[in-house]
Structure formats: C-alpha cells, structure tokens
N, C-alpha and C positions, 0 to 999 in steps of 0.2 A: 917282106923286106921293104917294099914300097909303102906299105901301111905304116911301118915304123918311122920311115922318113917323113911321112905326112904328119904324124903325131908330133915328131920333133919340130917340124916347121910351125905347127899350130902353137906348140908350147913356146916357141921362140917369139911368136907374135904377141903373147900376153905380156902386158907391161903393168907395172905397179901404178895404181891410180894416184898414189901420194907422191912417189919420187920419180916415176917414169922408167925405172929400171926393169929389165926383163925378169919375169918370175914365172913359176910354174902355174899351170891352169888351176890346179887345186888351191894354190896360194892366192891366186887372183880371185877365185870364188870366195875364199875365206875373207879376203879383204873387202870384197864387195858386200858380203853378208854383214861384216862389222859396220861398214859405212851405212848400209841400209838400217841396221839396228840403231846406230847413233842418230840418224836422221829421224827414225821413228820416235826415239826418246825425246829429241828436240821438239818434234811436232807435238808430242804429248805434253811436254813441259810448257810449250808456247800456248797450247790450248788451255792448260790449267791456269797459266798466268792470265790469259785473256778472260777466262771465266771468272777468276777472282776479281780482276779489275771491273768486270761487268757487274758482279754482285756488289762490290763496294760502291760503284757508281749508282746502282739501283737503290742500295741501302741509304746512301747520302741523300738522294732525291726524296726517298720515302720519309727520312727523318726531317728533311726540310719542309715537306708538305705537312707532316704531322705537327711540327712546330708552328707552322702557319695556321693550321686548324685550331691548335690550342690558343694561339694569340687571338684569333678571331673570337673564340669562345670567351676568353677572359675579357676582351673588349665589350662583347655583348653583355656579359654579367655586370661589368662596371657601369655600362649605360643603364641597365635595368635598376641597379642600386641608386644611381644618380636620379633616375626618374622617380623611384620610390621616395628618396629623400626629399626631392622637390615637391612631390605630392604631400608628404607629411608636413613639410614646412608651410605649404599653402594652406593645408587644413588647420594647422596651428594658428596661422595668421587670421584665418576666418574665425576660428574659435575665440581668439583673443579679442578681435573686433566685436564679436557678438557679446562676449562677457563684459567688455568695457561699456558697450552701449547699454547692456542690462543694468550694470552697476550705476551708470550715470542716471538712468531713468529712475532706479530705486532711490538713489541719493537725492535726486531732484524732488521726487515725491516726498521723501522724508524731510528735506529742508522746508518744503512748503507746509508740511504738516506741523513741523516744529514752529514755524513762523506763526501759523494760525493758533497753535497752542499757547505760544508766548503772548500773543495779543489777547487771547481769552484770559490767560493767567493775570496779565497786567490789569485787565478790566475787573477781574474778580478781586485782585488785591486792592485796587482803588475803591471798589464798593465796600470791601471789608473794612478798609480804613475809615471810610465815611460812616459805616454802620457802627463800628465799635468806638470810633473817635479816640483812637489810641494816639499817644504822643510818640515822637521819634524814638525816645529811649525805650518805651514799652515795646515798639516794633523790633528794635534791635535786640532786645533781650529775648524776645520770642524766637528770632532767627538763631540766636546763640544756643538756645535750649534745643532747637530742632537738630542742629549740627552736632551738638554735644551728645544728645541721646543716640543719634545715628552712629557716631564714632564709638560710643560705649558698647552699643549692641554688636558692632562689626568687629572691633578689636578688643575683645574682652580681657586679654592678657596684658595689654599695655596700661601704663599709668596715665590716665586722662583725667584732667581736673579743670573745673571752671575757676577763673580768677575772679575773686569777689569784686563787686562794685565798689568803687572808691580806691581800690588798690591799683598801683601803676602796672601797666602791661596790657596785653590783648585780652580777648574773651576766654580763650581755651589754651591750655598748655598740654601738649601731647608728648609724653616720653615714650619712645619706641623701645620695646623690650624684646629680646630673643633669649629664651630659656632663662629668664630672670636677669639678664645682663642688658644694661641700657646701651642702645646703639646710636642715640641722638635724640634731638628734640625738634618738634614742629610747633610753631606758634600760629594760632588761628584766630582771626577776627571776623565777626559777622556783621553785615550791614543789610538792613532791610528798609532802605530809604527811598524816597521818590526822586532824588537828584544826586548826581555824582559830585564828589569833591576830591581833589588831588591829595588833600590832607589825610584821606583814609590810608593811602599807601605810605606816605612819609611818616605818619605816626606809627604804623605797624613796623616799618623798618627800624625806627628808634627802639621800639619794644623788643624787636628781634636782637639788636645789638646788645641791649641791656641784659637780656635773658641768655645771651650766647647760644641762641637757637640755630639749628642747621638750616631750617627753611621757615618761611613766613607765608601763610596762605590767607588771602582775603576772600571770604565767602560772601557774595553780594547778589542782589537782584537787579542792580543798575550798573551800567558801564559808561565810561567816557565815550564821546562821539567817535564812531568808527571802530569801536571794539565791542565784542560780544563773546559769550560763552567762556573763553579761556585765553589769557595772554600773560606775558611776563613783563612787568613794568621795567623799562630799560634803565631808569635812573636808580631804582631801589632794589631791583631783583625780586620784588614781591610777586608771588603768583596770584593773579586775580582770576577767580573762577565763579561760574554760575553756582548758586547754592545747590541746585539739583545735581551738580557734578562734583561737589566738594569732597564727599567721602571717597568717591572713585579716584580722584587725583591724589588725595592724601594717602590712600592705599598704595598707589603707585610709588609715591615718595617713600613710604614706609618700607616697601619691599626693596627699593634701591639702597636705603640706609642699612638694612640688615645684610644685604649682600656685600656692601662695601666694608661693613664691620667684619664679616667672615673672611673677606679677602685680605684684611689687614692693611688697607690703603692708607697712605699718608694724607695729611691735610691738602697738600698740593695736588695729589692724585685725585682726591675726592672733589676738589674744586674743578679739575678738568672734566671728571665724569659728570659733575652737576651741570656744567655748561652744555655738554653733549646731551644730557637728559632733557634740559630745558629746550634745546633745539628740536629734539624729537617730539616732545609733548605739544609743541606749538606748530608742528609740521602738518601738511595736508594728509600724510599717511596716517598719523595718529588720529586726526579728525575723522578720517574714513572708518578706522577701526572703532572709534567711539560712537560714530553714527550707526555702525552695524550693531554694536552691542545694545544701543538704545532701541533700534528698530526691533531687534529680537526680544528685548525685554518688554516692549510695548505689545509685540505679537503674543508673548506669553500671557500678558495680562488680558488681552482681548480673548484669548482662548479660554480663560477662566469663565467668561460670560457664556461661551458656547458649550461649556462643559455640562450645563444643565440639560441641554438638548441632545447631545450625543456624547455621553461620558466616555465610552471606550475609544472612539475615534479621536476625540480631543486629547486624551492622554497620550496617544501615540504621536500626534503632531507636536504636542508639548515636549515630549522627550526628544524628538528630532531637533526642535528649535533650541531646546536647552543645550543639546550637544553642540550645535553651531555656535551658540553663545559662548560656551566654554572654549571652543576653538578660536573664536575671535579674541577673547581675553588672553588666550595662550599666545596668540600672535604678538600682542602687546608685551607680554611677559618675555617672549623670545627676543624682541627688539631691545628691551631694557637690559636683559642679560648680556646680549652682544655688546652693548655700549659699556656696561660695567666691567666686563671681562676683557675689554680691549680688542674684540674680534670685529669691530666695525669702526671704520674711520669717521671722523667728524663730518667730512664732506659727503659721505654716503647717505646721510639722512635726507630723505626726499622732502622738498618743500611742497 
C-alpha cells in the first residue's frame, strides 16, 4: 500500500517539459525520448549544413587558387610569345640591315664598274670615229641599224620598220601586235653623236604627234648635263635612254601597251597609267632592278669564259644566275602589272 502511494507521488512529480503540466512517468519518458531524437536530428542537420558550407568554402578557395594558377600560366605564355616576337623582330632587323648593306656594296661596285666601262666605251667610240672617219649621219645610221636589228630579233611578231632616209619621221616605227591585233605604236630615233642637242627630243616629239604614236623613245650615246642612262624629258614626254638599254625599255613599254589593250582602257585611263609607268621607270626602285639584271647578265657572260675551264660547275652557276635574272625581271613585270591594273597608287612608287 505504501509502495503504491510512493509511485503515485513520483508520477505526480513528473511534469511535461513542453507545457509544465503533470504527466505520467511513461509519458514523460516518451516526451524526453522525442526531444532527444529531435535534438539528435537537429545536430545531424547542423553538422551536415556545416560540412556543406565547409566543402563549398574549400571548393571556392580551390577554384580561386586554380584560376590564379591558370592566369599566371597565361601571363607566362604571353611573356614568352612577346619575347619570341621581339627576338624575331630583332633578327629581321639585323637581317634587313645586312641585306641592305650587301645590296649597297654590290650596287656601289656595279656603279663603279659601269662608270669604268662607260669611260672605256667612250674612248673606244672616239677611237673608232677617228679610225673610220665617219660622218655624223653615218654614225647615226649605224646606231639605227643596231637598235632596229635588236628589236627585230627580240619582237619577231611585231611590225617593225625603218623609215627611209629623206622621209619625214624618226628612224624606226614599231607597231606592237598581240595575236595579230595592233595595240599601239612606238616611235624610235637613234643618235650616236659626240654632243647633245635639245633639238633631238623636240624633233622626235613632232614626229610622234605627226605619226600619232603612243610613245617616243630616243636611243642615244650622249646625254644632257646631269642626265644619264634613262630619263623622261619633262617638256616633250620623250623617253631618252642609253642605247644599251633601249630594247629593254621598249620591251617594257610594249608589255604595258598589250596589257592596256587587253584591259580595254580608255585614252584618259591610258594617260594616267602612262604617267604612273613613267614615274616607276625613272624611280630608284626600277634602277636597282635594272642594275641587278645588268649585273646578272654580265655575270652570265663572265661565266661563259670560265666554262672552258670547269664546264659542269659553270653551267650550274649559270642556271642559278639565270633564275635570279628571271626573278629580277619578274619583279619589274609585277610592278608594271600592279600599275596597269590599278593595284598600286601613284604615290607608292619609290623614288
């Protein structure tokens, strides 16, 4: 009986943890168990949340570090590329300087050789005049025949004729033909005199107008003071060229006339192209190309002498120099083509 009273007193002492009301001990234990379970779940959830936050924080820091490493790698690669580009540029500058110096030395040597050759040629011409005692007309006719024969041999399909003595006009009339169609006319006069006269160009200009020729070329061995090799007379537009260069320059004009014919250019367009062509053939760039072709041509001729001593080696060198000669001529052809096809502005031509 006393035990039952004690139990009842203990039951009465248990109170609900939530509301504070009296509850049975078993109910109290049940509530305590639920509370403990809830606390455990909260603890597990809190732990999971903290672990997730920790993983996110660690992942963000890792991504940040990885991005930093990638950025450093990209910067290092960029610096390497910049360094390589700078080295390449420096090497190219050094190469350009060396090539320019080499070209200047070769050009200087060629100019000196040409000067000596011209001096010897003048002495030879003077001695020949004294020896043969030819008149000025005889000398002029001989120069005319030389140019005429050279043109006939070089441009076999064109209509090239000598104008007879006593008839008005220049010495040679050159009709440029392309597949049988006339593309234009070049009028050529030859002078092999000891002194220069301005009447040479004025007379040739009058002949050009009368013949309605596209170009007028004066092939001569003498030039006015301050002029040599090749120039365009400003007042008449006549091309004055050394007799040794006459066929080469006429070939250049001929090629331009054929291209303008094929392009179907108007007279005004042809005049513009002619002015640009004149500017090019009197430029330093063309002179360098011309000097290169002459140097290579002379080199080929010199190799002919060596051919007797080392036939096989000479022919190998000859082939290489002939290839370079063709490349030099092709450079001129490219410049002319660019001018005629409008791919190069007038101010781009180097002086």
